[in-house]
C-alpha positions in Angstrom: -37.0 18.4 -3.8 -33.9 17.5 -1.6 -35.7 14.7 0.5 -36.6 11.3 0.2 -40.3 11.5 -0.9 -42.9 9.4 0.8 -44.0 6.3 -1.1 -47.8 6.7 0.0 -50.2 8.2 -2.4 -53.6 9.6 -2.2 -54.7 6.8 -4.2 -54.4 4.5 -1.4 -57.5 5.8 0.4 -59.9 3.3 2.0 -63.5 2.9 1.9 -65.9 1.8 4.4 -69.8 1.4 4.4 -71.6 3.5 7.1 -75.4 3.4 7.0 -75.3 2.0 3.6 -73.3 5.0 2.2 -69.5 4.9 1.3 -67.4 6.8 3.5 -63.5 7.5 2.2 -60.7 8.0 4.6 -57.0 8.1 4.6 -54.9 5.5 6.1 -52.3 6.4 8.8 -49.5 6.0 6.2 -51.2 8.5 3.8 -51.7 10.9 6.6 -47.9 10.8 7.7 -46.9 11.1 4.0 -49.1 14.2 3.7 -47.7 15.7 6.9 -44.0 15.1 5.7 -44.6 16.7 2.4 -46.6 19.7 3.8 -43.9 20.2 6.3 -41.0 20.2 3.6 -43.1 22.5 1.3 -43.9 25.0 4.1 -40.2 25.8 4.0 -40.6 27.2 0.4 -43.7 29.3 1.1 -43.2 32.9 -0.3 -42.8 35.8 2.3 -46.0 37.5 0.9 -48.9 36.2 -1.2 -48.2 36.3 -5.1 -50.5 38.4 -6.9 -52.0 38.0 -10.4 -51.6 34.9 -12.8 -49.2 32.4 -11.5 -47.6 29.7 -13.8 -45.1 27.0 -12.9 -42.3 25.5 -14.8 -41.3 22.1 -13.4 -37.9 21.1 -14.7 -35.0 19.4 -12.8 -31.8 21.3 -12.5 -28.5 19.5 -12.2 -28.7 19.9 -8.5 -32.4 18.5 -8.4 -33.9 21.7 -7.6 -37.2 22.7 -9.3 -37.7 26.3 -10.8 -40.9 28.1 -10.4 -41.6 31.7 -10.9 -44.6 34.3 -11.6 -46.2 33.9 -15.0 -44.8 37.3 -16.2 -41.2 36.4 -15.5 -41.8 33.0 -17.1 -43.0 34.7 -20.5 -39.9 37.1 -20.4 -37.7 34.1 -20.1 -39.5 32.2 -22.7 -39.2 35.3 -25.1 -35.4 35.4 -24.5 -35.1 31.6 -25.2 -37.0 32.1 -28.5 -34.9 35.0 -29.6 -31.6 33.6 -28.2 -31.1 36.7 -26.1 -30.4 34.5 -22.9 -27.0 33.8 -24.1 -25.9 37.4 -23.8 -26.6 38.0 -20.2 
């Protein structure tokens, strides 16, 4: 992602006891971090919902971008890599 990611994580949730039962809640810092991430990721939402099985490949490109594609496109690319066909394109 081309952004400075927030340093707060969901593991920083707090617990308080109400009527003898634990209640988990997010701190303000965690809520702000989630809002920042959701705002950034919403820019990359597909125009229409993806259909069928979806797979993700997370690999950093030289420019820092990440690559994701539907599962059938991933299988096709994986097959080209395995056979060496990707060099011919």
